[in-house]
Every structure is written in C-alpha cells, then in structure tokens.
N, C-alpha and C positions, 0 to 999 in steps of 0.2 A: 504492501499496498504505501502510498505517499501521500506526504501530510506537506501542501502550503502552508508555506507562512511572511508576511511581510511586518509590516512597520505601520502606526497615521499617521507619518509621511506620503502613502501613499492614496490618501485623502478619501480610499472607501469606501462608504455605508455600513454600518455596523447590521444592515439590514443581509446586504451582502456579500457580507463575512459568515455570516448562519447558515444562509444557504448551500452556502457552498465550503461549510468543513473548512476555512482559512480562520488560521490564528494573524491576528492583527496586533501585535509587541506596540505598547501604550512610549509615547514618546513621552518627556518629564519638563514639565511647563513650570516656571520658577518664579515666583513675586518675593524680590527679598532674600528670607531666609524663607520661605512658606513654600514648599517644593507636590506637584500634584500631577496625577498623573494621566495623560488624554481622557478623552472619552470613557472612563473612569471614574477620575476624582475631579471633571472638569471639563466640562459641555462648551462647546464654544460660543452661545449667548453669556452663560458667565464668565469666560474671557472675555469676553468685550468689554463688560459693562467694569470690569479689576482695570481691562487696557486703561479706559479716560478717567477711570477711578484716581489709579499711579501717581502719586509722583514720580515713582523709577519707572524703566522701559521693562519687560521681561525676558527674561534667558529663558534657553532650555539646557538639559544635558538631555545624553545618550541613554534608553533603559539600558540598567545596569544590566551584569551576565545572568540574573539572579531570575529578572522576567524573563528568559528564554529556558530557566532548565526544566519547567512540566512539558515543557513538549521535548526536547531531546532526552529527556530522561526516558520518555518513553515510550521514543523513536528507538532508544538504547534496548530496556524490554522487550520489546514487540518487532522486532528487527524491524522495522514502517524506514521509509525514504521520508528525509527532509529535503528537503528543495526550501528554501529562503531567500527573498530577492527583498532588498536592501535602496535603501539611498547612499549617495555619491559620497566616499567615505571624508574627502573634501570638506563638505557639507555637514557630514550627521560622524559621531562615533559609532553609531548607528550597530556599522558591520566589526569594527571591532570585538563591540561589548559578541558581537554574537562569538567571535572567532573563539573568545575567552570562553564562551561557557563552551562551544564543540569540547576544546581542549579535556571537560572533565568524565570525555566520552570518547575516547581515545577509539574501542572497535562499532561503531554507528554511522550509519549513512550515513551525513547531513551536509550539504552541499549551498556551502555561503556562496551568492550571487552582488557586485556594487554595479547595481546598474550604474551609474556612474550619470542617474537621473533624481529624478523628485518629483511628487506633484502627480499631474498626470500626466505626464509616462509612465512612470514612475504606476499607478494603477492600472495602465490598460499593458505593461508588461504580466501585470500580474492575473488583469480578467484572462491574458491570451490565455497567459498557464494555467488556469480553472477549466478554458475550452479545453485544450493539449490536453491537461492530465485525468478529462473525465470521456475523452473519445481515447483512454486508453493509451498514447504513448507514455513510454521508456524515460526515466527518469536524465537515461543520459540524451537521449533525444531532446527533453524541455529543456536542461540545462545550454544545451548546440545552442537550442533554437533562441534564447535568450540573451543567451552570446549577442549572436548574433544582430541582434535590433541595436545595442550600445552606441556605435559611430552611426546608427539612423533618428539617434534622436533629436529634436532638435525643441526649446522651449523657449519662446522667446518674451519679457516682457513689458509691461509697464508698472514704476512703482510712484507712489503719490510722490513720497519725495523718500531721497538715499540715508534720511534718521535713523531709522532701522537695521538698514543692510553694515547702514555705517559704525556703531554703537556694540552694536551682535558680532561683528567683527566676517563680517563675511563677503561684503563687497568685490576682494578677489583687483582682476585686472578694472575696471565701473571704479574705482577708488580715485583716477583721473578727474572724475566727473565733479568728485568733491569741489572745487573751488568756488563753482558754478549754479554746484545743487540748486540755490535761490532761482536762478533765473532760464531755469532748465529743465524738461522732461524730457529723461534717459528712456529710452527703450536698451533694457538692459539681453540677457542674452547666459542659455548656461553655454558650455563647450568643457569635452571630458572634466568634467563636477564641478567646477567654477563657473563664479557671476563672473561675466564678463560686461563690458559696454560696445552695446551695438553702433548704435546713432544716436542725438540728440537734436531735438525742437523744441519750440519756443510754448505751445500751449497744449493743455492735458487734450483735444477734440486731431490735431497734429500730429499727438501723438501713436490717437487708437491710426488713425490714417494708417503712419505710419507701420503702424503691426502690421495692421489689414493687408498695404503693400504686401512685407512680403510675404508672411501668412502666402498671398494668391500667387508670387512667383517658385515659391519653395516645396509647399507641400501639394501632396497626387491628391488626385483630384479620381478616387473611390475610397472605399474601405482602406483599401492596405496600409494606409495613412492612421489610421487610432486616431483621428482629428477629436481633441476635448481642448476646453474652454477653462480656466480658471478664475476664480475671484475670494477678495479677503472682503468679503464685506461691503458687496455689491453687485449684487442678484440682475437689479434692471442694466446695467451699461455693460453687465456678462450675457442676460438673454439677449437682447440688443446685437453682438457681435456674435451672437449663436446666426441669429434671423441670419447677418448677413455676410457671413464664411457661408451659411449654405445658398445665399443666392446664388451668391458670384461663384464656390468649389462647384454644388450639384451634391454635396455630402450632409443631410441632414437628420444624419441619427448622434449627433456629434453629444456628448453626457457635457454636462456641465455642475464638476466640481466645485463644490465650497474649500479654500485651501486649511482653512484649520489652525487654532490654535498657534504647532509648533513649528510652521509656515507665516502666519501669518505677526508672529514673532520676528520673523526674520527681515522679513518684506515691507509688513504696515497692514495698516488697512487702504482699504482705496486700488490697492491694485490687482492689475484685469490681468489675464497670462491668454496662452495660447500654444498647446503642445500638438506635435506631429511626430510621426514615422516618414523618413523618407524611404526611398526604391532599395537607394543602392549607399 
C-alpha cells in the first residue's frame, strides 16, 4: 500500500485530504512566544484576525520531526510505502524535518520529495500523485513522474507589499527591489525554489495585467498545465483572475486556492498568484 503525505503549504482542503486518505502535516505558526499548528490549532480566519491585531508580524517554523512519526512508524510496522511530497527546502525546513523523522526507521520504504515549489503547484503535484496511486501506479513510477514535474513548475505572483517577504527572510533574489518597494508593484516568481524578481510596474492594475500577459504566453492551453490560482484574503480578485484566464486560455476548470496562514505569513494579505506546469 502507498501512503501519500504532504503538508499545509500544499493548500489543499481538509475535505480533499480525508476523501483521498492523504496525510497532511501542519506547519507551525508563531505569534510572539505562542505557537500554533496550522489547520489544527489555528485556521485562516483566526490567523487573519490575529494578523490585523498583532503589533509584530507572525513567523513560521517547520513541522518538527515528531509530527511525521505516527505515519512513518506505521509504515515501518506494516511494510507500506510512504511518498512524502513537500515544498522547496529553500523556503521551508519541512523536507529536512521529514528526513530526520525517516532516520528513525531505516528499514521503512519512505520516499521524500522536495518539489522545489509551494502553493498551487505543490497542490497539483499532490493531486496528480493521488490520481496515479488510485490508478494503481507503483511507487517508483509515481516518484519518477513527480520528479519530472519539478523543472516544469511555474509560479508568478503579485504582492501588496514586500514587507512580509523581507521581514521573514524569504525575499531571495527579489531583495534588489526593496529600495523602491513603496513606488512599485513587483511581479515575483519562484525559480528553483527561491523567490526572485520577475518584473515591476507602477500600479496594482498594471501588475495584474502583466501577470496575465506572462501566463497567456507561457501556460499550455490544456489540462496538462494543471493551472491554478492562489490568493491571500483576496477572493474577489482571484475569481476575476480565474474568469480572465479561462476566457483567454480556454482552460476553465481552474482550482482556486486560499494560501493559508503559513504562506500568508511570508507574502502578506492581498497576494494573488498563478501556478502551472509547462509541457517541457
């Protein structure tokens, strides 16, 4: 039996996880000295309320190895295979934590994959893994196909401010934009697991137009793109963006993901993002 594991940065719903026997490891959200497990002890509405009221920005921590233990121990006892699908190790300590947990069960068949992405692209990778598992594909094939997705992932996003990325240390190559962060609206992208600057414009409206322009140019016009839209407390704009992409690309079954506390902590409210996979 193959057991699939991911974490809350894959932004999948609890209902999906339960329906498809998916283990979701919670990220850790910190407000000052208080820590909460994402989706277990703190949901997104409560997080947003705390974010508005807090005098300091929250932070995150990778799930400790102990959160993986029950699943990994069970696999060691039953002989099941575990495929754990997690975000870029340049953006999160989740993968190293999973490896630490795995080291306690050297006899178990536990495969840990750093997908070098996060959010919607990670969600779609997990959904594909579920489809492949349910179709009876062997673990080796699922791991190979997931690994083949890694260089094809594209994520572009627009933030309301660079403040969150800067203060939480996730700004990467986009740091060169900081000097003009009040005068521009940056378009950022994820490159090999790191946030990098892609372009910059003067207004939010122009930033969204530029975001769509890039997606129109690069996203395949078919289901193989696994196109998704993500937002941080911006559902109305996200739905409009979905309508615009559907009209242009002819891809209309586009999942709409709320980014959740662990990611919003780093990108800030108002963020809009598009993720997809290229064909090569």
